[in-house]
N, C-alpha and C positions, 0 to 999 in steps of 0.2 A: 408540591413535591415534599417540601420540608414538613408540612403539616401531617402527612399520613403515609408517605411512600418511602422516605429515606431510611436506609439501613444504618442504624446507630447502635453501637454496643460497646461494652468494656472489654478490653483485651486482658491477658493474664497478669499484666502489671497494674490493672485498674485504670488505665487511660481510656478515655472515651474516643472511639473511632467512628467515623462516618464514611461510608462508601459513596463515591461520587455519583450523583443521579444524572448529571449532564456535564458538558465540557466547557461551557462559556465562562462561568465564574472562575474555574481554574486557569483558563487561558488569560483572563483579565489579571488575576493575581500574578501569574508569571510575567506578564508585561510590566506590571507596576514594580515588582521586586527586581527586575533586571533592567529597568530604565528604558525599556523599548519605546515608550510613548513620549519621551522628552523632546525628541528632535524631529521625527519624521513620521509620515504615514506608514502604517503597517498592514500588510495583507498576509494573513496566516491561515494554516489549516492543521487539523489534527484528526486522529482516528484512534479508537480504543474502546475497551469495555466500560459500560455504565451499569448501574445497579438500582432497581426500584422494587419495592415490596408490593407489587401489584398482583392481581389475580391473573395467572398466565392464561393467554388466549392465543389463537393463531396470529403470528406476527408480533406477539407481545410476550417477552420473557423477562424473568427477574434479573438475569444477566443478559445484556444485549450490547450490540456494537453500533457506535455512531461515527459518522464522518462529519466533521464540522469545518466551517469556513468563517473567519471573523476578519473584519476590516476596521481599523481604528484611525481616526483623524480626518475623516471626510464626512461632511454634514449634508451634502446636497443629494437630490433624488437621483443623480446620475450613477452613483455607486449602488443605490438600491436597484436600479434597473440592470446594472451590470451583473449583479449576483443572481438576479432572477433569470436573466438571459443565459448565464452560465449553467444554471440548473436545467433550463429548457433545452440547451444544446446536449446536456447529458442524456436526457430522455430520448432525444433523437438518435444519438449514437448507440443507445441500448435497444432501440426499436420499441420504446414504450410511449412515444409521443401521443398515440391515440388512446392510451389507457389512463392517462392522468389529466387533471385540469387544474388551472390556477385559480385560487381564491385570494382576494386582496382586500385589505381594509387599512384604515388609519386610526390610531388611538389618540392623536393630538398631542399636545405638550402636557407635561405633568400638571400644569395649572389648569388647563382646559379640562383635563380628565378629573381633576379634584372637584371642580364645579359640577361636572356631569355626574360624578359619584353621588353627590348630595341629592340630585334630582332622581337618580335611580333608586337610592335608599327610600326616599319618600314614596315613590311609585310602588315598590315591592312591599313596603310597610303597610300601605293601604290594602294590599292583597295578600297579607301574610298567611291567611288561612289556606291559600292555594299553593303555598310553597312546600316542597318536600323537605325531608330532614337535612339533606346536604345544603339546600338553598337557605334554609332557616339559619344554619350555622354560618353561611357565608354572607348573610345579609349586611352585617356591619363590619366584618373583617375583610371581605373580598367580593363586593356585590357585582363587579363586572363578570365574575366567573359564572354567575347565575345565567347570564345570556348564552353561555356555552353548554348549558344543561341538555342532556339527551333524553330526559324524561318526557315521553310523549304526552303525558297529562298536563304538562306545563307549557307546551308549545304555543298555544293561543295567547297565554299571558305574556310570554316572552316576545312574541311577535308584535303585541300592542305596546310594548315598553318604549319609552322615549329613546331616540336614536342619538348616538354620539355625534354623528355628522351634523346634527342640528345644533350642536354646542361647540363646534370646532372653532379654534382661533384662526385668524387669517393666515398666519404663517404655515400652519399645518395644512390648511385647505389648499394653499398654493403649492406646497410641496407635493401633495397627493395628486393634484391636477397635473403637474409637470411629470410626475412619475408615470401616470397613465398615458400622457402624450408620448413619452419615450418608448413605452412598451408597444403602443399602437403603431409607432413609426417603424418598428422592426417586425410587426405581424404577430406579436405575442397576444393570444387570446386570454382573457381573464373574466372573472365574475366578481363584482364587489359584494362582499358578504359582511353586512354590518354586525353580524353576531360573532365574527371572528375576533377573539380578544386574547389577551395575555393576563395572567393573574398577578404578575409582579410589577411593582411600581416603577422599576427602572426602564421598562419598555416605553417607547414614545413613537409617535408617527407611524411609519410603515410596518405592517405585519402581513405575512403571506403564508400560504400553505399550498402544496401540491397534494391533491387528494385523488383517490380512485374508488371505484365501486367494485373492483375485482377481488377485494380481500375481506368482504363482509364488514363487520363493525369497525375494524381497524383500518380506516380509510386514509389516514394521513401518512404519506410517504416521506415528505420533506416539509420542514417548517422553519420560518425565519422571521426576522424583524429587526427593527432599530432598538438598541438598548443604550440610549445616550446617557442615562443616569447611573449605569453600573460602575464605571471606573471610579467616579467620585465617591460612590457609596462604599467602595472597598478601599478608599484611602488615597486614590490618585487624584490628579488634576482633572477638572471637567474635560471630557473627551467624547466626541461623537463616535458612535460605533454601530456597525451593522453586520449581521451574519445569518447563517442558517445551519441546520443539522439535518442529516437524513439517516434513517434507521436501516442498517445493512440487512437485517433479517426481513424486514418488509420489502425491501428492494429485491432481495433474492426470491421471496415468495411471488412477487409480481412477475419476475422473470420466469419462474417455474410455471406460471399460469399461461405463458405464451405457447402457441402451437409449436410442437417439436419439429424441427427440420430433419426429415428422415433421408435427405440426400446423402448417400455415402461419401466419405472422404475419398478424394482421388488426387494423387499428386500430379503436378504438371510434368515432372521429369523424375526418372529413376536412375541413379548413378551407380553403375556396376564397376567393381574393382577386381583386378586380376593381379595377385601378388602382394607381398608384404610392403614393398615400396609404394605400390598404388594405394594402399590403405592410408598411408601418411599423406600422400599428395592428394588423394580424393577428399580426405577430411578437410584439408586446407582449401581446396577448390570449392567444396560445398559451402564452407563458411564465407568465402569471398562472394559467391553468388547470393547467398542469403543476406549478406550485408548490402550488396549493391541493388538487389531486387527484393524489397521487403514483402511484396505480394506473391512472390514465387513459392509454390508448394513443391519442395524438393525432398525426395526420399533417398537417403544414402544407404546402400546395401550393407548390412552387417551379418556376420556369421560365416563368411567365406563361401566356398563351393565353386564349382566350375562355372565358366561363363554361360554354358547352356542352361544350367539350373538357375543361375541368376536371371537370365533372360525370361525364363518361365515366370519367375516371381515378378519381374518387371511388368510382364504382360497382364498377370492377374491383378496387379495393383490398380490397373486402370489408367496408368500414366500415358501421357501423349507421346513422350519421347523417352527412349533408353539412351543413356550416355555411357560409353564404355571407356574405361581408363586402364590400359595395360602397359606392358613393357614398351611396345612400339610407340604408343601415345606419349609415354613419359619421355622417351628419347627425343621426340619431336615437339614437345610442349603442345600437343593436340589432344582432341577428344573425338571419338567416333560417335556420331549421332545417328540413331535409327528411329524413323517415324513408326510408332506402333499402331496408329489409328488410320493411316493413310497409305498411299502408294508412292510417296516420295522416295527416291533412291537414298541409300545410306551414304553418309558423307563425313569427311573429316574436317574439323574446324580448329583453328588456332584457339587455345584456351582464352586468350584475351578477346576473341570474337564471340565467345559463347553467350555472354550477357546480352549483347545487342541482338543475336539471333533469337534467343528465348523471348525477349521483350517484343520483337516483331511478330514472331510466329504465334505466340500465345496472347498477344494483345494485352500485355501486363500494363496496369496503370502505374 
């Protein structure tokens, strides 16, 4: 990012400014400057615009929005599992669970990765004539990123490269094994991808991505991992850390790709109001019902008119029940309820009985 994508420029005072390309480093600096990491574990989230000077594509914009989650002070694989499970539950809630898949890898400790780096440099140096321009540039500065190359002409070379898993330290291997056990225990499916890497040295151990094939080349919807070295690198005390970020534009694009539900909106109940006093009482009653019954679809009549014209609108709305609130109902603290879709007789209910009636008749959860 810093190498070729960061927006850096001088302002009118001659000061050099850089637009943030991601949120993790800023979150870490805020924690250090405000002493948040001195005493306790921190679980934080943020959302906002980021900026990268990339070639715009579908789902990739030069100004984009990220939602990030970071946890500081926990070193075990249990917090890695918790964050991955959190994202998995998000996909379920959004109806996207069938459209994304989890890829998982471990980068080991910085010491293990340093040793592996030398092995990787030796391997790619021996095949330097097969490297493209980007990989030639990365050979000595960032050789792990060569493994992430999308150049089809280099895939056989990359596939034959030495694997980090064969050079892991025992601590990282045990951490990764336990993480996989935890994910399998709750039914999270994943694929170990040895080519899943991060280009920055502060990353360690777990890295993961949720990817999709529904958005063309821009397949990563959410990415995360451990960055145990970053707090110390930015001037704080050594602190284990784990987090992830998801791109809002790609998430929206993925949601847009879902089949559109053409089922028309139909309220469960339509509340009719007769008179100025009924407008005030009706508004209060509607809010009480919505508070007590979150799944109730209640339409409150607006715009006045006779009860006859309101009833026509209630019927056209497709509502199951019309509920009438007029002078007589106000005096007795009741509501007249008419079944619009069946043959049940019209009835008057005490206002405090209305919630139980709707829950029972509409089978509200």
